[in-house]
C-alpha angles and dihedrals in degrees: 000000000000142000119251124204107201134168116242091181133358124199092349118168121247105195115227115260096011142098114258112216132189134165117235119226118284094237138029142087102264119201100170148343118225116196135189113199121186142170138162113255119234112245109267096022108150095001092122094044132259119078111022108146133070084240090064088065096049113091134161117015116193139179108195128188124212092352097293115034115101115228093158129005113161141131111260091249091055091054087054088053093052090050088057092044096051102029100032095233136080110243115256114276132180105206106182128132105177111135110310100339115162107249122212135195127181121203132187122197110198122200094182138031093288142345108298095016104171094204107041131045144100118300100206093193090070091066132068089214137357118192130193116212126187119183123203133177097198118144139183091267092065105025124032094204139037114266122265124213136194116195120197121190122209108205135180109229130196093004123165094251143322131314120275091233144305139252115255108205124189148145101256101182135010130182143166112246123245123196114266094358129137119211114207121209136179112198122235118260098217112106127358114276120235097176132026110184135176124210119198118188115179121216116256130221110269094228107032097029089218114140116265092220143341122289090245092070091062089064108024092152124033119182112192116177142164132211095033093307101315095108118053116209102168133003119174146063133305087247091071097032092061092053092050090048092051093050093045097048096044094204122123122239109219124161136156148146150182110274126190096195138164113244116277094009123122139225130182116265096177099221097117095202119014131184097183128050125169136172146174135186116263115210119226096166101049093250134113111258116250094197118072110228105243121189122197107262128237093016110182101177135071099261129089126214138168134212097231144012132217118195115248091013108094116185118251106211140173132197124201121190144080143292097065113210087359092286131132130173132231095189129020125167100183098184095040091239103184091222092056100047118115102239111187091189090063100021098039157170083049110195128196113182119182125194126199116216120258094251129113091230092060096068128095094030124128123246124186133187109211127194136198111193131181115237110195124225 
């Protein structure tokens, strides 16, 4: 038995503004797909705030079996969250928007608990066809070239048999937040659930692109119950849930980049709640910067902004905190212990009710309930 690392595609073209599609091999025990996606930024992309990374142009990522069966169906940023949750690290990312810098994103799609999980993964021979789809909305105004992608497969070879099952990951519900509103959800009964996660992305100001509020205000009260409400699992706000997640997982959340950004404009940094922010000027002209990089203090949201800009001196910054990609979880059975799975057939009805704070800044955000379920065989 051994693990094989094999290219599925190398330097393939992902056309701007389209969905890239490729069939996976007809046979093989697939543990993970590791992708490198790159493109040259157009000069000025992100300078005024808002989208500034290649990641901001990458949307829905799907792995679909037999033309219709969902194996994976997640936004790109949610896949990055699950990489952190399962692997303990955020995938490498090169967030830089100065001039025509080449931008890179790395993405891992896991079909088991981790890369090289010997027990769980996707047995391709059990499908007539499996297709990978990656949607992007890049355009000439933000990237001067089409995107390029390398796809590496990690396959178990000469194993004793097949996998015991695979993880199906998908956005199950999505809604736009309304002030002082509760959304009521009853989870599906098909397949036991290993992870139940909640993503809360606040709206941003249309001019400054700075977040209107913190992610916690989009879910100030979460009521998670089993057996039709007779067994309470979690009752509280996202502000406390993210702390408990951070302590439970024991993996640091550290992200940063190099931003060339107009003063008092915002870009997404994707650490939902940070307690450490640091920055320094980066020289692109070989000269010492005359402007001191100044970040807005006590920032409690997921955007980053600076008080001034100096041409040819993008700010190198780092954020350290919790709530990666604005996602927390209410249930996570990392090792897929059968006794610790959430089984709506036996534990149901399973209810998840999410309330948005009674504050004008908490509306027009995006909330998502995300499920990972174990499909046997």
